[in-house]
C-alpha positions as a Markdown table, in Angstrom:
| # | Residue | x | y | z |
|---|---|---|---|---|
| 1 | Met | -12.2 | -18.1 | 0.3 |
| 2 | His | -11.6 | -14.6 | -0.9 |
| 3 | Phe | -10.9 | -13.6 | 2.7 |
| 4 | Lys | -8.5 | -16.4 | 3.5 |
| 5 | Ser | -6.2 | -16.0 | 0.5 |
| 6 | Pro | -4.6 | -12.7 | 1.7 |
| 7 | Val | -4.1 | -14.2 | 5.2 |
| 8 | Ile | -2.5 | -17.3 | 3.7 |
| 9 | Phe | -0.3 | -15.1 | 1.5 |
| 10 | Leu | 0.7 | -13.0 | 4.5 |
| 11 | Ile | 1.6 | -16.1 | 6.6 |
| 12 | Thr | 3.6 | -17.5 | 3.8 |
| 13 | Leu | 5.5 | -14.2 | 3.3 |
| 14 | Leu | 6.2 | -14.0 | 7.1 |
| 15 | Leu | 7.5 | -17.5 | 7.2 |
| 16 | Ser | 9.8 | -16.9 | 4.2 |
| 17 | Leu | 11.1 | -13.7 | 5.8 |
| 18 | Ser | 11.8 | -15.6 | 9.0 |
| 19 | Ser | 13.6 | -18.3 | 7.2 |
| 20 | Phe | 15.7 | -15.8 | 5.3 |
| 21 | Ala | 16.6 | -14.0 | 8.6 |
| 22 | Gln | 17.6 | -17.2 | 10.3 |
| 23 | Lys | 19.8 | -18.2 | 7.4 |
| 24 | Asp | 21.4 | -14.7 | 7.3 |
| 25 | Ile | 22.2 | -15.1 | 11.0 |
| 26 | Leu | 23.8 | -18.4 | 10.4 |
| 27 | His | 25.8 | -17.2 | 7.5 |
| 28 | Lys | 27.1 | -14.3 | 9.6 |
| 29 | Lys | 28.2 | -16.7 | 12.3 |
| 30 | Leu | 29.9 | -19.0 | 9.9 |
| 31 | Asn | 31.8 | -16.1 | 8.3 |
| 32 | Ala | 32.8 | -14.7 | 11.7 |
| 33 | Ile | 34.2 | -18.1 | 12.8 |
| 34 | Ala | 36.1 | -18.5 | 9.5 |
| 35 | Ala | 37.5 | -15.0 | 9.7 |
| 36 | Ala | 38.8 | -15.6 | 13.2 |
| 37 | His | 41.1 | -18.4 | 12.0 |
| 38 | Gln | 43.8 | -18.8 | 9.4 |
| 39 | Ala | 42.4 | -21.8 | 7.7 |
| 40 | His | 40.5 | -22.9 | 4.6 |
| 41 | Ile | 37.1 | -23.9 | 6.0 |
| 42 | Gly | 34.3 | -25.8 | 4.3 |
| 43 | Phe | 30.8 | -26.2 | 5.8 |
| 44 | Ser | 27.5 | -27.7 | 4.7 |
| 45 | Leu | 24.4 | -28.3 | 6.7 |
| 46 | Leu | 21.4 | -30.2 | 5.2 |
| 47 | Asp | 18.1 | -30.5 | 7.0 |
| 48 | Leu | 17.1 | -34.1 | 6.4 |
| 49 | Gln | 13.4 | -33.3 | 6.8 |
| 50 | Ser | 13.0 | -30.2 | 4.7 |
| 51 | Gly | 16.1 | -30.4 | 2.4 |
| 52 | Asp | 17.1 | -26.9 | 3.5 |
| 53 | Thr | 20.8 | -26.4 | 2.9 |
| 54 | Val | 23.3 | -23.8 | 4.2 |
| 55 | Ser | 26.9 | -23.9 | 3.1 |
| 56 | Leu | 30.2 | -22.1 | 3.3 |
| 57 | Asn | 32.7 | -22.8 | 0.5 |
| 58 | Gly | 30.3 | -25.6 | -0.3 |
| 59 | Gln | 31.7 | -26.3 | -3.8 |
| 60 | Lys | 35.4 | -26.1 | -3.1 |
| 61 | His | 37.6 | -29.2 | -2.9 |
| 62 | Phe | 38.9 | -30.3 | 0.5 |
| 63 | Pro | 41.2 | -33.3 | 1.3 |
| 64 | Met | 39.0 | -35.9 | 3.0 |
| 65 | Gln | 41.6 | -38.0 | 4.8 |
| 66 | Ser | 39.8 | -40.8 | 6.8 |
| 67 | Val | 36.3 | -39.3 | 6.0 |
| 68 | Tyr | 36.5 | -41.5 | 2.9 |
| 69 | Lys | 36.1 | -44.6 | 5.1 |
| 70 | Phe | 32.4 | -43.7 | 5.2 |
| 71 | His | 32.4 | -43.9 | 1.4 |
| 72 | Leu | 34.3 | -47.2 | 1.6 |
| 73 | Ala | 31.9 | -48.7 | 4.1 |
| 74 | Leu | 28.9 | -47.8 | 1.8 |
| 75 | Ala | 30.6 | -49.6 | -1.1 |
| 76 | Val | 31.5 | -52.7 | 1.0 |
| 77 | Leu | 27.9 | -52.9 | 2.4 |
| 78 | Asn | 26.6 | -52.6 | -1.2 |
| 79 | Lys | 28.6 | -55.7 | -2.0 |
| 80 | Val | 27.0 | -57.3 | 1.1 |
| 81 | Asp | 23.5 | -56.4 | -0.2 |
| 82 | Gln | 24.4 | -57.9 | -3.6 |
| 83 | Gly | 25.3 | -61.2 | -1.9 |
| 84 | Lys | 28.9 | -60.9 | -3.0 |
| 85 | Leu | 30.1 | -60.5 | 0.6 |
| 86 | Lys | 28.7 | -61.4 | 4.0 |
| 87 | Leu | 29.2 | -59.6 | 7.3 |
| 88 | Glu | 29.9 | -62.8 | 9.1 |
| 89 | Gln | 32.4 | -64.1 | 6.5 |
| 90 | Lys | 36.0 | -64.5 | 7.7 |
| 91 | Ile | 38.7 | -62.2 | 6.4 |
| 92 | His | 42.2 | -63.3 | 6.8 |
| 93 | Leu | 44.7 | -60.8 | 8.2 |
| 94 | Arg | 48.2 | -61.4 | 7.0 |
| 95 | Lys | 51.1 | -60.1 | 8.9 |
| 96 | Gln | 52.2 | -58.0 | 6.0 |
| 97 | Asp | 48.8 | -56.3 | 5.9 |
| 98 | Leu | 49.4 | -54.8 | 9.4 |
| 99 | Leu | 51.8 | -52.0 | 8.6 |
| 100 | Pro | 53.7 | -50.7 | 11.6 |
| 101 | Asn | 53.9 | -46.9 | 11.1 |
| 102 | Thr | 50.2 | -46.0 | 10.9 |
| 103 | Trp | 47.2 | -45.7 | 13.1 |
| 104 | Ser | 45.9 | -49.2 | 13.6 |
| 105 | Pro | 44.0 | -50.5 | 16.7 |
| 106 | Leu | 43.5 | -53.6 | 14.6 |
| 107 | Arg | 47.2 | -54.3 | 14.5 |
| 108 | Asp | 47.4 | -53.6 | 18.2 |
| 109 | Lys | 44.8 | -56.3 | 18.8 |
| 110 | Tyr | 46.3 | -58.8 | 16.4 |
| 111 | Pro | 50.0 | -57.9 | 16.3 |
| 112 | Ser | 51.1 | -61.1 | 14.7 |
| 113 | Gly | 48.4 | -61.3 | 12.1 |
| 114 | Glu | 47.6 | -64.6 | 10.5 |
| 115 | Val | 44.1 | -64.7 | 12.0 |
| 116 | Asp | 40.6 | -64.7 | 10.5 |
| 117 | Ile | 38.1 | -62.1 | 11.7 |
| 118 | Pro | 34.5 | -61.4 | 10.6 |
| 119 | Leu | 34.0 | -58.7 | 8.0 |
| 120 | Ser | 31.7 | -56.9 | 10.5 |
| 121 | Glu | 34.7 | -56.6 | 12.9 |
| 122 | Leu | 36.9 | -55.3 | 10.1 |
| 123 | Leu | 34.3 | -52.7 | 9.2 |
| 124 | Ser | 33.9 | -51.7 | 12.8 |
| 125 | Phe | 37.6 | -51.1 | 13.3 |
| 126 | Thr | 37.8 | -49.1 | 10.0 |
| 127 | Val | 34.8 | -46.8 | 10.7 |
| 128 | Ser | 34.5 | -46.6 | 14.5 |
| 129 | Gln | 38.2 | -46.5 | 15.2 |
| 130 | Ser | 39.4 | -45.2 | 11.8 |
| 131 | Asp | 41.9 | -48.0 | 11.4 |
| 132 | Asn | 44.2 | -47.4 | 8.4 |
| 133 | Asn | 45.3 | -51.0 | 7.9 |
| 134 | Gly | 41.6 | -52.1 | 8.0 |
| 135 | Cys | 40.8 | -49.5 | 5.4 |
| 136 | Asp | 43.4 | -50.8 | 2.9 |
| 137 | Ile | 42.4 | -54.4 | 3.5 |
| 138 | Leu | 38.8 | -53.4 | 2.6 |
| 139 | Phe | 40.0 | -51.6 | -0.4 |
| 140 | Arg | 41.8 | -54.7 | -1.6 |
| 141 | Leu | 38.7 | -56.8 | -0.9 |
| 142 | Ile | 36.4 | -54.8 | -3.3 |
| 143 | Gly | 38.8 | -53.7 | -6.0 |
| 144 | Gly | 40.7 | -50.7 | -4.7 |
| 145 | Pro | 39.9 | -47.0 | -4.3 |
| 146 | Ile | 38.7 | -46.7 | -7.9 |
| 147 | Ala | 35.9 | -49.2 | -7.3 |
| 148 | Val | 34.7 | -47.1 | -4.4 |
| 149 | Gln | 34.8 | -44.0 | -6.5 |
| 150 | Arg | 32.9 | -45.7 | -9.3 |
| 151 | Tyr | 30.2 | -46.8 | -6.8 |
| 152 | Ile | 29.8 | -43.3 | -5.3 |
| 153 | His | 29.7 | -41.6 | -8.7 |
| 154 | Gly | 27.1 | -44.1 | -9.7 |
| 155 | Leu | 24.9 | -42.8 | -6.8 |
| 156 | Gly | 25.0 | -39.4 | -8.5 |
| 157 | Ile | 27.6 | -37.9 | -6.2 |
| 158 | Lys | 30.2 | -36.7 | -8.7 |
| 159 | Asp | 32.1 | -34.0 | -6.8 |
| 160 | Val | 34.4 | -36.4 | -5.0 |
| 161 | Ala | 37.6 | -38.3 | -5.9 |
| 162 | Ile | 38.8 | -41.5 | -4.2 |
| 163 | Val | 42.0 | -42.6 | -5.9 |
| 164 | Ala | 44.6 | -43.4 | -3.2 |
| 165 | Thr | 44.9 | -45.8 | -0.2 |
| 166 | Glu | 46.0 | -44.9 | 3.3 |
| 167 | Glu | 49.4 | -46.5 | 2.6 |
| 168 | Gln | 49.9 | -44.3 | -0.5 |
| 169 | Met | 48.9 | -41.2 | 1.4 |
| 170 | His | 51.5 | -42.0 | 4.1 |
| 171 | Gln | 54.2 | -42.4 | 1.5 |
| 172 | Asn | 53.7 | -38.8 | 0.1 |
| 173 | Asp | 51.7 | -36.2 | 1.9 |
| 174 | Gln | 50.7 | -34.5 | -1.4 |
| 175 | Val | 48.7 | -37.6 | -2.3 |
| 176 | Gln | 46.1 | -36.8 | 0.3 |
| 177 | Phe | 44.9 | -33.9 | -1.9 |
| 178 | Arg | 43.9 | -36.4 | -4.6 |
| 179 | Asn | 41.2 | -37.8 | -2.3 |
| 180 | Trp | 38.9 | -34.8 | -2.1 |
| 181 | Ser | 35.3 | -33.9 | -1.7 |
| 182 | Thr | 33.2 | -30.8 | -1.7 |
| 183 | Pro | 31.2 | -30.1 | 1.5 |
| 184 | Val | 28.0 | -30.1 | -0.4 |
| 185 | Ser | 28.6 | -33.5 | -2.0 |
| 186 | Ala | 29.5 | -35.1 | 1.4 |
| 187 | Ala | 26.3 | -33.7 | 2.8 |
| 188 | Arg | 24.3 | -35.1 | -0.1 |
| 189 | Leu | 25.9 | -38.5 | 0.4 |
| 190 | Leu | 24.9 | -38.5 | 4.0 |
| 191 | Lys | 21.4 | -37.7 | 3.0 |
| 192 | Leu | 21.4 | -40.6 | 0.5 |
| 193 | Phe | 22.6 | -42.9 | 3.2 |
| 194 | Tyr | 19.9 | -41.7 | 5.6 |
| 195 | Ser | 16.9 | -41.0 | 3.4 |
| 196 | Lys | 17.2 | -43.3 | 0.4 |
| 197 | Asn | 17.3 | -47.0 | 0.1 |
| 198 | Ile | 20.9 | -47.2 | -1.2 |
| 199 | Leu | 21.5 | -49.9 | 1.4 |
| 200 | Ser | 19.3 | -52.6 | 2.8 |
| 201 | Ala | 17.7 | -51.9 | 6.2 |
| 202 | Ser | 20.1 | -54.3 | 7.9 |
| 203 | Ser | 23.2 | -52.8 | 6.3 |
| 204 | Lys | 22.0 | -49.3 | 7.0 |
| 205 | Asp | 21.4 | -50.1 | 10.6 |
| 206 | Phe | 24.8 | -51.7 | 10.9 |
| 207 | Leu | 26.6 | -48.7 | 9.4 |
| 208 | Trp | 24.6 | -46.3 | 11.6 |
| 209 | Lys | 25.6 | -48.3 | 14.7 |
| 210 | Ile | 29.3 | -48.3 | 14.0 |
| 211 | Met | 29.2 | -44.6 | 13.1 |
| 212 | Thr | 27.5 | -43.7 | 16.4 |
| 213 | Glu | 30.2 | -45.8 | 18.1 |
| 214 | Thr | 32.9 | -43.7 | 16.6 |
| 215 | Thr | 35.6 | -43.1 | 19.2 |
| 216 | Thr | 37.7 | -40.6 | 17.2 |
| 217 | Gly | 37.1 | -36.9 | 17.3 |
| 218 | Pro | 34.9 | -36.5 | 20.5 |
| 219 | Asn | 35.7 | -32.7 | 20.4 |
| 220 | Lys | 34.8 | -32.1 | 16.8 |
| 221 | Ile | 31.1 | -32.1 | 15.8 |
| 222 | Lys | 30.1 | -33.2 | 19.3 |
| 223 | Gly | 32.4 | -30.8 | 21.1 |
| 224 | Met | 29.9 | -28.1 | 22.0 |
| 225 | Leu | 26.7 | -30.0 | 21.6 |
| 226 | Pro | 24.7 | -31.0 | 24.7 |
| 227 | Lys | 26.2 | -34.1 | 26.3 |
| 228 | Gly | 24.7 | -37.3 | 25.0 |
| 229 | Thr | 23.5 | -35.8 | 21.7 |
| 230 | Pro | 23.4 | -38.8 | 19.2 |
| 231 | Val | 25.9 | -38.2 | 16.3 |
| 232 | Ala | 26.6 | -40.8 | 13.6 |
| 233 | His | 29.9 | -39.5 | 12.2 |
| 234 | Lys | 33.2 | -40.1 | 10.5 |
| 235 | Thr | 36.3 | -38.1 | 11.2 |
| 236 | Gly | 39.4 | -37.5 | 9.1 |
| 237 | Ser | 42.7 | -35.9 | 10.1 |
| 238 | Ser | 46.2 | -35.5 | 8.7 |
| 239 | Gly | 49.4 | -34.8 | 10.5 |
| 240 | Ser | 51.3 | -31.5 | 10.2 |
| 241 | Asn | 54.0 | -31.0 | 7.6 |
| 242 | Ala | 57.5 | -29.5 | 8.2 |
| 243 | Ala | 56.1 | -26.0 | 7.9 |
| 244 | Gly | 53.5 | -26.7 | 10.7 |
| 245 | Leu | 50.6 | -26.8 | 8.3 |
| 246 | Thr | 47.8 | -29.3 | 8.9 |
| 247 | Ala | 46.2 | -30.3 | 5.6 |
| 248 | Ala | 43.0 | -31.7 | 7.0 |
| 249 | Thr | 40.9 | -31.9 | 10.2 |
| 250 | Asn | 37.4 | -33.0 | 9.3 |
| 251 | Asp | 34.2 | -34.4 | 10.6 |
| 252 | Ile | 31.0 | -35.4 | 8.8 |
| 253 | Gly | 27.9 | -36.9 | 10.2 |
| 254 | Ile | 24.2 | -36.9 | 11.1 |
| 255 | Val | 23.1 | -35.1 | 14.2 |
| 256 | Thr | 19.9 | -35.9 | 16.1 |
| 257 | Leu | 18.0 | -33.0 | 17.6 |
| 258 | Pro | 16.0 | -33.2 | 20.9 |
| 259 | Asn | 12.7 | -33.4 | 18.9 |
| 260 | Gly | 14.0 | -36.3 | 16.9 |
| 261 | Gly | 14.7 | -34.3 | 13.8 |
| 262 | Arg | 18.1 | -34.8 | 12.1 |
| 263 | Phe | 20.5 | -32.9 | 9.9 |
| 264 | Ala | 23.6 | -33.8 | 8.0 |
| 265 | Leu | 26.7 | -31.8 | 8.9 |
| 266 | Val | 30.0 | -31.5 | 7.1 |
| 267 | Val | 33.0 | -29.5 | 8.4 |
| 268 | Phe | 36.4 | -29.5 | 6.6 |
| 269 | Val | 39.3 | -27.5 | 8.1 |
| 270 | Ser | 42.3 | -27.4 | 5.8 |
| 271 | Met | 45.8 | -25.7 | 5.5 |
| 272 | Thr | 45.9 | -24.4 | 9.0 |
| 273 | Lys | 48.6 | -23.9 | 11.6 |
| 274 | Glu | 46.1 | -24.5 | 14.4 |
| 275 | Asn | 47.1 | -27.4 | 16.7 |
| 276 | Glu | 44.7 | -30.3 | 17.0 |
| 277 | Gln | 42.8 | -28.7 | 19.9 |
| 278 | Gly | 42.4 | -25.5 | 17.9 |
| 279 | Ser | 41.2 | -27.2 | 14.8 |
| 280 | Asp | 38.7 | -29.3 | 16.8 |
| 281 | Lys | 37.4 | -26.1 | 18.3 |
| 282 | Ile | 36.8 | -24.6 | 14.9 |
| 283 | Ile | 34.7 | -27.6 | 14.0 |
| 284 | Ala | 32.9 | -27.5 | 17.3 |
| 285 | Glu | 32.0 | -23.8 | 16.9 |
| 286 | Leu | 30.7 | -24.4 | 13.4 |
| 287 | Ser | 28.7 | -27.4 | 14.6 |
| 288 | Lys | 27.2 | -25.4 | 17.4 |
| 289 | Ala | 26.2 | -22.6 | 15.0 |
| 290 | Gly | 24.4 | -25.2 | 12.9 |
| 291 | Trp | 22.7 | -26.8 | 15.9 |
| 292 | Asp | 21.5 | -23.4 | 17.0 |
| 293 | Tyr | 20.1 | -22.7 | 13.5 |
| 294 | Met | 18.2 | -26.0 | 13.5 |
| 295 | Leu | 16.7 | -25.1 | 16.9 |
| 296 | Ser | 15.8 | -21.6 | 15.9 |
| 297 | Gly | 12.3 | -22.3 | 15.0 |
| 298 | Lys | 13.0 | -21.9 | 11.3 |
| 299 | Pro | 10.1 | -22.7 | 9.1 |
């Protein structure tokens, strides 16, 4: 026993030093990527097995844009679990709900409205295809953005604000800054979704499915990862203003490693003059840095 203790101490010390060294390498990569671009960049990685976290500007506020459709989906599915809604129940789409000047594959499929579709289909359009009209229909269904904010805050995730609909953000581009999150709080919410029983097993599986089926942002988190890497994610992007500034290009999600391990990843890129391809590349580079860190053999 007396002979083992120094050995155990030495092993523990070496593991700690190795972990510190790997984190230092990742921090240097993150800072180098951020320094190479004129943009406000937020990053948070959370190992879903160990709880290990690495962040850059992790406590700063960033506009979420459509990332908040993940928060909305959690709130809707909570209502399903409470028995107040059902995935198979029909939701009536009115013609006036399908606004013309916004991203809406839902409107493209049902251009005349006045049809009933299952709640599950409405959620799929809203999350997998980031449908803006679908988002606002869901907001109205459960009591508006403030109801979603109340639910998320009730989970203990306080560093987030959800106060405006997609329609309101389209009316004034300054409104988008009122829907904000910190990178760390977004990563913590992903962990709650994945690791805790905030949803029933069936609701969790459904949301996981539609997040892995996401068609938007293929060049963001997934951009530089090995082809076929499973990623359950939600993107969010704004347009550019008259000065050429893009307020938000975002992607948050859960990445599955070759060994089956998983980590939550949040990347927010804000106030940049990069075009869409340039902003996507920033996210992809940061994602690859996080991927390499997770594969580095860190303790």
